[in-house]
C-alpha positions as CSV (number, residue, x, y, z in Angstrom):
1,M,70.0,23.2,-55.7
2,N,69.1,21.6,-52.3
3,E,68.4,18.2,-53.9
4,L,71.2,15.7,-54.0
5,P,73.9,15.7,-55.2
6,F,73.9,19.4,-54.7
7,D,72.7,19.6,-51.0
8,L,74.9,22.3,-49.6
9,N,73.2,21.9,-46.3
10,A,73.8,18.2,-46.0
11,P,74.5,16.8,-42.5
12,S,78.3,16.5,-42.7
13,K,81.0,18.9,-43.8
14,E,82.3,16.3,-46.2
15,E,78.9,15.9,-47.9
16,R,78.5,19.6,-48.2
17,L,81.8,20.2,-49.8
18,A,81.3,17.3,-52.2
19,A,78.0,18.8,-53.2
20,L,79.6,22.1,-53.9
21,K,82.2,20.3,-56.0
22,N,79.5,18.6,-58.0
23,L,77.5,21.9,-58.4
24,L,80.6,23.7,-59.8
25,A,81.3,20.9,-62.1
26,A,77.8,21.1,-63.5
27,E,78.4,24.8,-64.3
28,T,74.8,25.7,-63.6
29,V,75.6,29.0,-61.7
30,K,77.4,31.9,-63.5
31,P,77.1,35.0,-61.3
32,V,77.6,38.5,-62.4
33,F,80.4,39.7,-60.1
34,R,80.0,42.9,-58.1
35,D,83.6,44.2,-57.5
36,N,82.2,47.1,-55.4
37,D,80.6,44.8,-52.8
38,A,81.7,42.9,-49.7
39,N,80.2,41.2,-46.7
40,N,82.3,40.2,-43.7
41,H,79.5,39.3,-41.3
42,I,77.8,36.1,-42.5
43,H,76.4,33.8,-39.9
44,T,76.2,30.0,-40.4
45,I,74.5,27.0,-38.8
46,F,77.3,27.1,-36.2
47,S,75.5,30.1,-34.6
48,F,72.1,30.7,-36.2
49,S,71.5,30.8,-39.9
50,P,69.8,28.8,-42.7
51,Y,73.2,28.3,-44.2
52,S,76.0,25.8,-43.6
53,P,79.5,27.3,-44.0
54,T,79.6,25.8,-47.5
55,K,76.2,27.2,-48.5
56,A,77.0,30.6,-47.0
57,A,80.1,30.9,-49.2
58,F,78.0,29.7,-52.2
59,M,75.3,32.2,-51.5
60,A,77.8,35.0,-51.4
61,Y,79.3,33.8,-54.6
62,S,75.9,33.5,-56.4
63,A,75.1,37.0,-55.3
64,G,78.1,38.2,-57.2
65,L,80.4,39.0,-54.2
66,T,84.1,38.5,-54.8
67,S,84.8,38.1,-51.1
68,A,83.0,36.8,-48.0
69,G,83.5,36.6,-44.3
70,I,82.2,34.1,-41.8
71,M,81.0,35.6,-38.4
72,D,79.4,33.2,-35.9
73,H,78.6,33.8,-32.3
74,D,81.1,32.4,-29.8
75,S,82.3,29.8,-32.3
76,L,84.9,29.3,-35.0
77,S,83.9,25.7,-35.6
78,G,82.7,26.4,-39.2
79,A,85.7,28.5,-40.2
80,E,87.7,25.7,-41.9
81,E,84.8,24.5,-44.0
82,F,84.0,28.1,-45.0
83,K,87.5,28.7,-46.1
84,T,87.6,25.5,-48.1
85,A,84.3,26.4,-49.8
86,A,85.5,30.0,-50.5
87,K,88.7,28.7,-52.1
88,M,86.7,26.3,-54.3
89,L,84.6,29.3,-55.4
90,G,87.5,31.6,-56.0
91,L,86.4,34.0,-53.3
92,G,88.6,36.1,-51.1
93,Y,87.7,35.2,-47.5
94,T,88.0,36.3,-43.9
95,C,87.2,34.5,-40.7
96,G,85.9,36.2,-37.6
97,V,83.9,35.6,-34.4
98,E,81.3,37.7,-32.6
99,V,81.0,37.8,-28.8
100,R,79.2,39.7,-26.1
101,A,81.7,41.2,-23.7
102,K,81.4,42.9,-20.3
103,F,81.9,46.7,-20.7
104,K,81.0,48.3,-17.4
105,K,81.7,52.0,-18.1
106,G,78.4,53.5,-16.9
107,F,76.9,53.9,-20.4
108,G,73.9,51.6,-19.7
109,K,72.6,50.1,-22.9
110,I,75.2,50.4,-25.7
111,N,74.8,48.1,-28.8
112,H,72.9,45.2,-27.1
113,P,69.1,45.6,-27.3
114,D,68.3,43.5,-24.3
115,Q,71.1,44.1,-21.8
116,K,73.1,47.0,-20.2
117,E,76.8,47.3,-19.5
118,C,77.9,44.9,-22.3
119,I,78.8,45.2,-25.9
120,Y,78.7,43.2,-29.1
121,M,82.3,43.0,-30.5
122,S,84.1,40.9,-33.0
123,A,87.5,39.5,-33.8
124,H,88.3,39.8,-37.5
125,G,90.9,38.4,-39.8
126,I,91.8,35.5,-37.6
127,P,95.0,33.8,-38.9
128,A,94.7,30.0,-39.6
129,Q,97.1,29.0,-36.8
130,S,94.9,30.9,-34.3
131,I,91.5,29.5,-35.1
132,K,91.8,26.4,-33.0
133,P,93.2,27.9,-29.8
134,L,90.7,30.8,-30.0
135,N,87.8,28.4,-30.6
136,D,89.0,26.3,-27.6
137,Y,89.1,29.4,-25.5
138,L,85.5,30.1,-26.5
139,S,84.2,26.6,-25.6
140,F,83.9,27.6,-21.9
141,Y,81.6,30.5,-22.9
142,R,79.6,28.3,-25.2
143,K,78.9,25.9,-22.4
144,K,77.9,28.7,-20.0
145,R,75.6,30.0,-22.7
146,Y,73.9,26.5,-22.9
147,E,73.2,26.7,-19.2
148,R,71.5,30.0,-19.5
149,D,69.6,28.8,-22.6
150,A,68.1,26.0,-20.6
151,K,66.9,28.4,-17.9
152,M,65.3,30.6,-20.5
153,C,63.5,27.6,-22.0
154,D,62.0,27.1,-18.6
155,L,60.7,30.7,-18.6
156,I,59.2,30.2,-22.0
157,T,57.5,27.1,-20.8
158,E,56.1,29.0,-17.8
159,K,54.3,31.4,-20.2
160,Y,53.3,29.0,-22.9
161,G,52.4,26.1,-20.6
162,K,48.9,27.3,-20.1
163,F,48.5,26.8,-23.9
164,G,49.8,23.3,-23.7
165,I,53.2,24.2,-25.1
166,A,56.5,23.4,-23.4
167,L,60.1,23.9,-24.5
168,D,62.8,21.6,-23.4
169,F,66.4,22.7,-24.1
170,Y,67.9,19.3,-24.7
171,K,64.9,17.8,-26.5
172,D,63.8,20.7,-28.6
173,V,66.6,23.2,-28.9
174,Y,70.0,21.4,-28.7
175,P,69.2,19.0,-31.6
176,I,68.5,21.9,-34.1
177,S,71.9,23.4,-33.4
178,C,75.5,22.5,-34.2
179,A,76.4,22.4,-30.5
180,Q,77.8,18.8,-30.8
181,E,80.2,20.1,-33.5
182,G,81.2,23.2,-31.5
183,G,78.5,25.5,-32.5
184,S,76.8,28.1,-30.2
185,I,73.1,28.2,-29.2
186,T,71.5,31.7,-29.3
187,E,68.2,33.1,-28.3
188,R,67.1,32.7,-32.0
189,H,67.5,29.0,-31.6
190,L,65.0,29.1,-28.7
191,L,62.5,31.1,-30.8
192,Y,63.0,28.8,-33.8
193,A,62.2,25.8,-31.6
194,L,59.2,27.6,-30.3
195,S,58.1,28.3,-33.8
196,V,58.3,24.6,-34.6
197,K,56.0,23.9,-31.6
198,L,53.5,26.6,-32.8
199,A,53.6,25.2,-36.4
200,E,52.8,21.7,-35.1
201,R,50.0,23.1,-33.0
202,F,48.3,25.5,-35.3
203,G,49.7,25.0,-38.8
204,R,49.6,27.8,-41.3
205,T,46.2,28.9,-40.4
206,E,44.1,31.8,-39.2
207,N,44.1,30.1,-35.8
208,L,47.9,30.8,-35.6
209,I,47.3,34.5,-36.4
210,G,44.6,34.6,-33.8
211,F,46.9,33.0,-31.2
212,L,49.7,35.6,-32.0
213,T,47.4,38.6,-31.9
214,D,44.8,37.7,-29.3
215,D,46.5,35.4,-26.9
216,L,50.1,36.8,-27.1
217,K,49.1,40.4,-28.0
218,L,51.7,40.6,-30.7
219,N,51.5,42.9,-33.7
220,V,51.3,41.1,-37.0
221,S,51.3,43.1,-40.2
222,D,49.1,42.1,-43.1
223,K,52.2,41.2,-45.1
224,I,53.4,38.8,-42.4
225,K,49.9,37.4,-42.0
226,G,50.1,36.5,-45.7
227,Y,53.4,34.8,-45.2
228,L,52.2,32.8,-42.2
229,T,49.1,31.5,-44.0
230,D,50.9,30.7,-47.2
231,E,51.2,26.9,-47.6
232,N,54.1,27.4,-50.1
233,N,56.2,29.8,-48.0
234,P,59.6,28.2,-47.7
235,H,60.6,30.7,-45.0
236,F,57.6,30.2,-42.7
237,L,59.5,29.3,-39.5
238,Y,61.8,32.2,-39.9
239,D,58.9,34.6,-40.5
240,L,57.2,33.2,-37.4
241,L,60.4,33.6,-35.4
242,G,60.5,37.3,-36.5
243,V,57.1,37.8,-35.0
244,L,58.0,36.1,-31.7
245,K,61.3,38.1,-31.5
246,A,59.3,41.2,-30.7
247,D,58.6,39.8,-27.2
248,T,61.6,38.4,-25.5
249,K,61.6,40.3,-22.2
250,F,59.6,37.7,-20.4
251,F,62.3,35.0,-20.8
252,Y,65.5,37.0,-21.4
253,I,68.1,36.4,-18.6
254,D,71.0,38.8,-18.5
255,A,74.2,37.0,-19.6
256,D,77.1,37.0,-17.1
257,E,79.5,34.0,-17.0
258,E,79.2,33.5,-20.7
259,M,80.7,36.9,-21.4
260,P,84.5,37.6,-21.2
261,D,85.7,40.9,-19.9
262,C,86.1,43.3,-22.8
263,A,89.6,44.6,-22.2
264,E,90.8,41.0,-21.5
265,F,89.2,39.7,-24.7
266,V,90.7,42.6,-26.8
267,K,94.2,41.7,-25.4
268,L,93.6,38.0,-26.2
269,V,92.4,38.7,-29.7
270,K,95.5,40.8,-30.4
271,S,97.8,38.0,-29.1
272,Y,96.3,35.7,-31.7
273,G,97.0,38.2,-34.5
274,A,93.3,39.1,-35.0
275,I,91.7,42.5,-35.2
276,P,89.3,43.5,-32.3
277,A,86.4,45.5,-33.6
278,Y,83.5,47.3,-32.0
279,A,80.1,46.6,-33.7
280,Y,78.4,50.0,-34.2
281,L,74.6,49.7,-34.2
282,G,73.3,53.3,-33.9
283,D,70.0,54.6,-32.8
284,V,67.0,53.3,-34.7
285,G,64.3,55.9,-35.6
286,D,62.6,55.2,-38.9
287,S,64.3,52.0,-39.6
288,V,66.3,52.1,-42.8
289,T,65.5,48.4,-43.4
290,G,62.0,48.5,-42.0
291,D,62.6,45.6,-39.6
292,K,63.6,47.3,-36.4
293,K,61.5,49.2,-33.9
294,A,62.6,52.6,-32.7
295,Q,65.3,52.3,-30.0
296,K,68.1,54.3,-28.5
297,F,71.5,52.8,-28.5
298,E,74.9,54.5,-28.4
299,D,74.5,57.7,-30.5
300,D,74.0,60.1,-27.6
301,F,77.3,59.2,-26.0
302,L,79.3,58.2,-29.1
303,P,82.2,60.6,-28.5
304,E,82.8,59.2,-25.0
305,L,82.3,55.7,-26.1
306,M,84.9,56.0,-28.9
307,E,87.4,57.3,-26.4
308,E,86.8,54.3,-24.1
309,L,87.1,51.9,-27.0
310,K,90.5,53.4,-27.9
311,K,91.6,53.1,-24.2
312,A,90.5,49.4,-24.2
313,G,92.7,48.7,-27.2
314,F,90.2,48.3,-30.0
315,L,91.7,48.6,-33.5
316,A,88.6,48.7,-35.6
317,V,84.9,49.6,-35.9
318,A,82.5,47.5,-37.9
319,Y,79.3,49.0,-39.2
320,M,76.5,48.2,-41.7
321,P,75.9,50.7,-44.4
322,T,72.3,49.5,-45.1
323,R,71.4,49.7,-41.4
324,N,72.1,53.4,-40.7
325,T,71.2,56.8,-42.1
326,K,73.7,58.8,-44.1
327,A,74.1,61.2,-41.1
328,Q,74.9,58.2,-38.8
329,L,77.4,56.8,-41.3
330,D,79.1,60.2,-41.8
331,R,79.4,60.5,-38.1
332,I,80.8,57.1,-37.4
333,I,83.3,57.4,-40.3
334,A,84.5,60.8,-38.9
335,F,85.1,59.2,-35.5
336,C,86.9,56.3,-37.0
337,R,89.3,58.7,-38.8
338,E,89.7,60.8,-35.6
339,Y,90.7,57.7,-33.6
340,D,92.5,55.9,-36.4
341,F,90.1,52.9,-36.3
342,F,90.2,50.5,-39.2
343,Q,86.7,50.4,-40.8
344,I,85.0,47.1,-41.6
345,S,81.7,46.6,-43.4
346,G,79.4,43.6,-42.9
347,E,75.7,42.9,-43.3
348,D,74.4,40.7,-40.5
349,I,73.1,37.6,-42.4
350,N,71.1,35.1,-40.4
351,S,67.7,34.9,-42.2
352,P,66.8,33.5,-45.7
353,R,65.0,36.8,-46.7
354,Q,68.2,38.8,-46.3
355,K,70.3,39.7,-49.3
356,F,74.0,39.0,-49.3
357,A,74.7,41.9,-51.6
358,C,75.0,45.4,-50.1
359,A,73.7,48.0,-52.6
360,A,75.0,50.8,-50.5
361,L,78.6,49.8,-51.2
362,A,78.2,50.8,-54.8
363,N,78.2,54.4,-53.5
364,P,81.6,55.9,-54.1
365,E,81.4,57.5,-50.5
366,Y,81.9,54.0,-49.1
367,S,84.5,52.6,-51.5
368,H,87.0,52.6,-48.7
369,L,85.1,49.7,-47.2
370,I,85.9,47.6,-50.3
371,T,89.6,48.4,-49.9
372,S,89.4,47.6,-46.2
373,T,87.8,44.2,-47.0
374,W,90.7,43.3,-49.2
375,A,93.2,44.6,-46.6
376,L,91.5,42.3,-44.1
377,I,91.9,39.4,-46.5
378,G,95.5,40.3,-47.0
379,H,96.1,40.6,-43.3
380,E,94.7,37.1,-42.7
381,A,96.5,35.5,-45.6
382,I,100.0,36.8,-44.9
383,S,99.6,36.2,-41.1
384,S,98.6,32.7,-41.8
385,E,101.4,32.1,-44.2
386,K,104.4,34.0,-42.7
387,G,103.4,34.4,-39.1
388,L,101.7,36.9,-36.8
389,D,104.5,39.4,-37.0
390,Y,103.4,40.1,-40.6
391,G,99.9,41.1,-39.7
392,M,98.5,44.6,-40.5
393,F,98.7,45.8,-36.9
394,S,101.9,44.0,-35.9
395,A,104.8,46.1,-34.5
396,K,106.7,45.3,-37.6
397,S,104.0,46.4,-40.0
398,V,103.2,49.6,-38.1
399,K,106.9,50.5,-38.0
400,E,107.3,49.9,-41.7
401,T,104.1,51.8,-42.6
402,P,103.0,54.1,-39.8
403,N,100.1,55.7,-41.7
404,L,97.1,53.5,-41.3
405,Y,95.6,54.3,-44.7
406,Q,98.8,53.6,-46.6
407,R,99.0,50.3,-44.7
408,I,95.5,49.5,-45.7
409,E,96.3,50.0,-49.3
410,K,99.4,47.9,-48.9
411,F,97.5,45.0,-47.4
412,A,94.6,45.4,-49.8
413,E,97.1,44.6,-52.7
414,I,98.2,41.5,-50.8
415,G,94.5,40.5,-50.4
416,R,93.6,40.9,-54.0
417,N,96.6,38.8,-55.0
418,T,95.4,35.9,-52.9
419,V,92.5,35.2,-55.3
420,K,93.2,33.1,-58.3
421,K,91.8,34.6,-61.5
């Protein structure tokens, strides 16, 4: 399906959408729909992902999802394409953006694995009329991020230079991003560009394995060794990136100017009719998904953190059912109910080996996340059509339906009605 005329990752938006139109006309894909599934956290090439907005929507569709949500870092430049593709596929859709924000409350490391006193947060359900102004606002932070990216490339070159490998931001990294079209450039872009360099130098050989284990002192499992020496592995560069991601401390520079202040960003998000959400990560012990090392995050101070998030004006908490233990999920759900936080589900999709479907959502315990997804879709749809005063958290809606859970049901019905059967 990546061969013309069905190239959903073609260079331009117009080509990608035309390819989707041709693919649907050929009627070669007939998914089995999963009504008890949703994903509101799908990254695209406008941050870091193997998927264009068109292909991301199609991958959600082909996995059987009846709704999908775009979520790029510091960018909404792929949102319109994503919405167009979702409409063509008959999907419910939401548009969001993920940012890192300054949150200096003395907690130290919160939900960011590399930096203290900051948090990952998101704006969900962004109405159509707010996408451009919010994206324009984020352009300053994207540019500041590029400046820091360039400095981190220099640090990578310092380490790898003795091996004859150099990484230049504008020659090696910028071209593999969508920065020219308003996309962001993340640390994963740097590691992907470095993976390309290593592939050119070593190929898919035992020499590559030796370089990783002997020279870089990285742990490489037998499974990953198999991937990295497989000539037919279509995900080779992503698998290599995954190995390199285990060692980022030598080049990571704390973000500063590229991060807005949390309280100010929450206020801005609300002014645009979107829903500010905290992204719960949770401590990692024995990783549920097997791809994360043991680390401490916010679980030890979660009660105090929830209180601070409420004070800062957050309206929602987003979490990933497949990424946490049942005990962690029970706890975060209880806090959401205590603080009247809207609950949003989304599996962080940015790699080709990840599944768009979330098996955990078939569990009746988490059925409220399906309802919340449709409420999010309804909020975005009616705010786009009638104005921000009609959104789920507007003064008008809160006055008409004070109880959050009754309001969620009301907006979920609106959301379901947006999808043409």
